[in-house]
N, C-alpha and C positions, 0 to 999 in steps of 0.2 A: 222673951218675946221674939217672934220670928223676924227675919231680916227680909225686906222687900227685894224682889228680883232686881229692881233698879239699883238699889244700894249694893247688892252683890256684884252687879256689873261694874259700878263705879269703883268698888274696892279692887276688883280684878284688874281694871284698867290701871289703877295706881300701882298695884303690885308689878305689872309689866314694866311700867316706867322705872320702878325701883331696881330693876335688873341692870340698868345702865351703870357701869362702874364710874366712880369718881365724880358723880353728879348729885347734887342735893335735890331731892324731890319732895315737894309739899303739895297739899291739897287745900284749895280755897284760902290761901294766905292773903292777908290784907296789908301787912306791913311791907315796906320797901325791901327789895332783895339786896342782901349785902354779901352773900357768898356766891362765888362763880366757879364753874358753871352751875346753873340751877334750872330746874323745870318746875313750873307751877301748873297743876291741874285745876281747872275751873269747871265745876259742875254746871252744866247748861240745862236748858229746858228740853222739852220733848213734845212730840205730837203723836197722836194716834193716827196711823195711816190706813188701817183696815180693822174692821171688827165684824165678826160673824158669830154664829152660835157657839163655836168651840174655841175661838182664839181672839186675842186682841194684839195687833202688831203695833209696836211703838218704834219711833225713831228718836233716839236720845242724842243730844248734842253735848260734846265735851270740847273745851278749848285747852290747849297746852301752850303756855308761854315759856319761851326759852330765853335764858340770860347768859351772856358770856362776857368775860373780861379778856383783855389782851395786852401784851407789852407795848404794841404800837397800833395805831389806827388801821394800818395796812393788814394787820393780822385778824381784824374783826370779821371780815367776810369769810375767810376759811374756818374760823372758829364757829360762826353761826351755821355754816353749811355742815360742818361735822356734827354739831349738836342736833341739827335737824335730821341728818341721816341716821344717827344713833337712835333718835326718838322713833322714827318710822320703822326702823329695823326691829326694835324691841316690841312695838305694838303689833306689827304685821306678822310676827313670828307665831301668833295664835289669834287669828281673826275672830274666833268664837269665844275668846276669853274664858277658856276652860269649859266650853259647851254651854255657857250661859246665854250667849248671843247667837244670832243667825249670821251676822256679818258686821265687821268694823271697816269703815271706809275713811280714807284720808281725804280731807277737804282742802279748802283754800289756805295757802300760806300767805299771810299778810306781809306788806312791805316792812322791812326791818326798821327799827327805831335805833338811832345812834345817838348816844349822849355826847353832845359837843361842848359841854361845860369844861372849863379849865380847872386844874388843881388836883386831878386824880387820873389814874390810868384809864384808857379808853374802855368803854363797855357798850354793849348793844343788846337788843332783844328782838324776838320774833313772836308771832302768834300763829298757831296752827290749829285748824278746826278738824274735828273728827265727828262722824255720825255712826251710831251703833243701833242696828235693828235687833229687836228681841220680841219674843212672844210672852204674854201672860194669859192666865185664865181671864175671861172677859169681866168677871165680877170680883176678882181677887188678885191684887197686885203682889201678893206674897206667894202666889202659886204659879209655876210655869204652866203653859198651855198643855193640855193633855195630849 
């Protein structure tokens, strides 16, 4: 069975994240994160932003959650900033995701969440939004636009 253009793009996005060294990368994980640093890719919704006789333009949303641990609470900020930077660098290295997409855009970076419970080393997380524009045939999500 063929793979939809949407799934091809999500797979390419995941592959770009997996180029980051020494970071665990997973897609749509529901269990709590236990290994740091880690990136979780969360498939998002999409909207059709334009459609005419030959093309359908989609805007696909993807969220990346980043998780870091640190020896001290003071080290959390630099660790979060570094993981954020590595994430953006890896994804923006190919904004077309292997010519599957028109463009990949970085969106909002949410406020970091810092775990303040006692009894374990400090850890924190961020959420980073991305939007990916891509074309398909207007009547077939498995075919790119002609």
